C-alpha positions as a printed Julia matrix, in Angstrom:
261×3 Matrix{Float64}:
  0.0    0.0     0.0
  1.61   3.24   -1.16
  0.94   6.6     0.37
 -0.17   9.42   -1.93
  3.01  11.4    -1.29
  5.09   8.46   -2.51
  3.16   8.29   -5.76
  3.49  12.04   -6.27
  7.2   11.95   -5.56
  7.73   9.09   -7.98
  5.7   10.89  -10.65
  7.72  14.07  -10.15
 10.93  12.1   -10.52
  9.7   10.52  -13.75
  8.61  13.86  -15.21
 11.99  15.36  -14.37
 13.85  12.64  -16.25
 11.49  12.94  -19.22
 12.04  16.72  -19.32
 15.82  16.23  -19.29
 15.53  13.76  -22.15
 13.42  16.16  -24.24
 15.89  18.98  -23.56
 18.74  16.82  -24.83
 16.74  15.87  -27.91
 16.13  19.55  -28.67
 19.84  20.38  -28.3
 20.74  17.43  -30.52
 18.31  18.58  -33.2
 19.68  22.13  -33.16
 23.24  20.89  -33.45
 22.33  18.66  -36.4
 20.72  21.61  -38.17
 23.81  23.71  -37.56
 26.02  20.91  -38.89
 23.78  20.5   -41.95
 24.14  24.22  -42.66
 27.91  24.1   -42.17
 28.32  21.18  -44.57
 25.95  22.61  -47.15
 23.44  19.78  -46.85
 19.93  20.64  -47.98
 17.4   20.98  -45.12
 15.14  18.3   -46.61
 17.96  15.74  -46.67
 18.26  13.69  -43.46
 21.57  13.64  -41.66
 22.83  10.78  -39.5
 25.75  11.56  -37.18
 27.66   8.74  -35.52
 29.84   9.89  -32.66
 32.95   7.75  -32.41
 35.91   7.86  -30.1
 38.61   9.97  -31.71
 41.9    8.12  -31.96
 45.37   9.55  -32.38
 48.6    7.89  -33.28
 51.42   8.18  -30.8
 52.65  11.71  -31.42
 54.65  14.11  -29.35
 53.49  17.62  -28.55
 55.97  18.94  -31.11
 54.43  16.76  -33.83
 50.92  17.87  -32.91
 52.12  21.48  -33.01
 53.67  21.05  -36.43
 50.41  19.6   -37.77
 48.5   22.49  -36.24
 50.79  25.03  -37.92
 50.34  23.38  -41.3
 46.54  23.42  -40.96
 45.95  26.8   -39.28
 44.35  29.16  -41.85
 45.47  32.38  -40.15
 49.06  31.2   -40.04
 48.91  30.22  -43.71
 47.57  33.65  -44.62
 50.29  35.4   -42.65
 52.95  33.24  -44.29
 51.65  34.38  -47.66
 51.69  37.98  -46.44
 55.33  37.48  -45.49
 56.09  36.39  -49.06
 54.28  39.49  -50.32
 56.3   41.7   -47.97
 59.55  40.2   -49.28
 58.37  40.8   -52.85
 57.51  44.41  -52.02
 61.01  44.94  -50.63
 62.57  43.57  -53.81
 60.3   45.76  -55.95
 61.16  48.83  -53.9
 64.88  48.15  -54.26
 64.48  47.88  -58.03
 62.56  51.16  -58.18
 65.64  53.26  -57.45
 65.99  55.66  -60.41
 69.59  56.59  -59.67
 71.57  55.66  -62.77
 75.1   54.32  -62.7
 76.72  53.81  -66.12
 80.18  52.73  -67.21
 80.8   54.22  -70.67
 83.56  52.97  -72.96
 84.15  54.65  -76.31
 86.56  53.8   -79.12
 87.07  55.75  -82.34
 89.39  57.68  -84.57
 90.05  61.39  -84.92
 91.82  63.46  -87.49
 93.35  66.85  -87.06
 92.9   67.58  -90.75
 89.27  66.71  -91.49
 86.66  64.02  -91.28
 88.16  60.73  -90.14
 85.67  58.82  -92.28
 87.08  60.33  -95.52
 90.65  61.29  -94.7
 93.42  58.86  -94.09
 94.06  58.12  -90.46
 97.27  57.05  -88.87
 97.63  54.88  -85.77
 98.27  58.01  -83.75
 94.78  59.23  -84.58
 92.98  56.29  -82.83
 91.38  57.23  -79.47
 89.67  55.36  -76.58
 87.81  56.67  -73.57
 86.43  55.11  -70.35
 84.23  57.11  -68.0
 81.75  56.54  -65.12
 78.44  58.4   -65.23
 76.09  58.8   -62.25
 72.68  60.45  -62.3
 71.12  61.14  -58.9
 67.35  60.87  -58.49
 65.99  63.91  -56.71
 63.13  61.75  -55.41
 65.47  59.6   -53.31
 63.58  60.35  -50.1
 60.44  58.76  -51.55
 62.48  55.73  -52.6
 63.88  55.31  -49.08
 60.41  55.73  -47.61
 59.02  52.94  -49.79
 61.76  50.57  -48.67
 61.28  51.41  -45.0
 57.53  50.92  -45.29
 58.0   47.51  -46.92
 60.47  46.48  -44.19
 58.1   47.62  -41.43
 55.31  45.57  -42.98
 57.58  42.54  -43.0
 58.47  43.08  -39.32
 54.76  43.34  -38.45
 54.0   40.13  -40.34
 56.86  38.29  -38.62
 55.54  39.44  -35.25
 52.04  38.22  -36.14
 53.45  34.83  -37.17
 55.28  34.53  -33.84
 52.07  35.4   -31.98
 50.11  32.82  -34.0
 52.68  30.14  -33.22
 52.54  31.0   -29.52
 48.73  30.93  -29.53
 48.69  27.52  -31.22
 51.18  26.24  -28.67
 49.03  27.5   -25.78
 45.85  26.0   -27.27
 47.51  22.65  -27.9
 49.05  22.45  -24.41
 45.73  23.4   -22.79
 43.83  20.78  -24.82
 46.29  17.99  -24.0
 46.2   18.89  -20.29
 42.4   19.01  -20.36
 42.19  15.6   -22.02
 44.51  14.06  -19.43
 42.51  15.6   -16.56
 39.21  14.49  -18.08
 40.48  10.92  -18.38
 41.39  10.92  -14.7
 37.99  12.39  -13.83
 36.2    9.67  -15.8
 38.01   6.98  -13.82
 36.85   8.53  -10.54
 33.28   9.06  -11.78
 33.16   5.44  -12.99
 34.08   4.28   -9.5
 31.45   6.63   -8.05
 28.75   5.22  -10.35
 29.68   1.65   -9.4
 29.41   2.49   -5.71
 26.05   4.2    -6.32
 24.77   1.1    -8.13
 25.77  -1.11   -5.2
 24.12   1.28   -2.75
 20.91   1.34   -4.78
 20.84  -2.46   -5.11
 21.32  -2.84   -1.37
 18.67  -0.18   -0.69
 16.2   -1.92   -3.02
 16.76  -5.15   -1.09
 15.99  -3.43    2.21
 13.0   -1.63    0.64
 11.44  -4.92   -0.44
 11.84  -6.15    3.13
 10.03  -3.07    4.39
 13.07  -1.76    6.22
 13.11   1.62    4.44
 10.31   3.71    2.92
  9.74   4.97   -0.61
 11.34   8.35    0.03
 14.64   6.69    0.86
 14.63   4.44   -2.2
 13.84   7.42   -4.42
 16.79   9.28   -2.92
 19.12   6.35   -3.64
 17.77   6.21   -7.17
 18.38   9.94   -7.59
 21.95   9.5    -6.41
 22.47   6.75   -8.99
 20.89   8.85  -11.71
 23.13  11.84  -10.91
 26.22   9.63  -10.79
 25.39   8.17  -14.22
 24.65  11.64  -15.58
 27.96  13.02  -14.29
 29.82  10.12  -15.91
 28.02  10.57  -19.23
 28.7   14.34  -19.16
 32.38  13.73  -18.46
 32.62  11.29  -21.38
 30.89  13.82  -23.64
 33.27  16.56  -22.54
 36.24  14.29  -23.24
 34.86  13.52  -26.69
 34.44  17.25  -27.33
 38.02  17.96  -26.27
 39.28  15.22  -28.59
 37.2   16.72  -31.4
 38.74  20.13  -30.72
 42.19  18.55  -30.81
 41.36  16.86  -34.1
 40.18  20.18  -35.49
 43.31  21.97  -34.3
 45.7   19.48  -35.92
 43.68  19.11  -39.13
 42.34  15.58  -38.52
 38.67  16.28  -37.83
 37.15  15.41  -41.21
 38.94  12.04  -41.54
 37.74  11.03  -38.07
 34.23  12.52  -38.19
 31.86   9.74  -39.18
 28.94  11.37  -40.99
 26.43   9.37  -42.96
 24.44  11.41  -45.49
 21.4    9.77  -47.04
 20.28  10.93  -50.47
């Protein structure tokens, strides 16, 4: 014979779990729609997403960092900007309009008339070598162009160094988070196992009439929360691994997406 309060408490517990399930379904639907939009899949086409455990080959932090540098779009853009800055410096150096010429002349001269018509002796042959230099009055503008190109290169190099540092920080933080989340999952797994044993023992006592419904509901709540904490920790670990895959350019090969036509 159950008291009315026990029935109400059990009903409230059931409704709470159902509400949590519907909330998760809504979040899952929204994320699928966002993924469909990101991948360019038509809204009317169904999308099946299979979440798998991300796996990584044995790589050092330096190897992960190198992969991240090769895949980072901002770093690739800044590397191209560095090439452009070098090209601008070369162009600016070639734009100098100062002229430096080495002139060599060889001919014949005659003291008695045109050397083309008169006879010329060996004494009348002449050669000349001279250096000519023409200075560009716009030299200040030329120097300014070079300095501007060099400053742009320095700025780009600084941005590349900052991008490398940021990637290093992100990678280190992700690897530390993954290690901590793995340790947390081990502890939460132990906690769930203990909660299961406590609930089983409580159910045995409940069937013997040694505890009331309120107590058994509390033990069941504890087990539910322990299982929820463990599932959340596993999901967070999966998300961290996905972020690591994205950072090192391995997300698409490991993301298992089934698209039905």
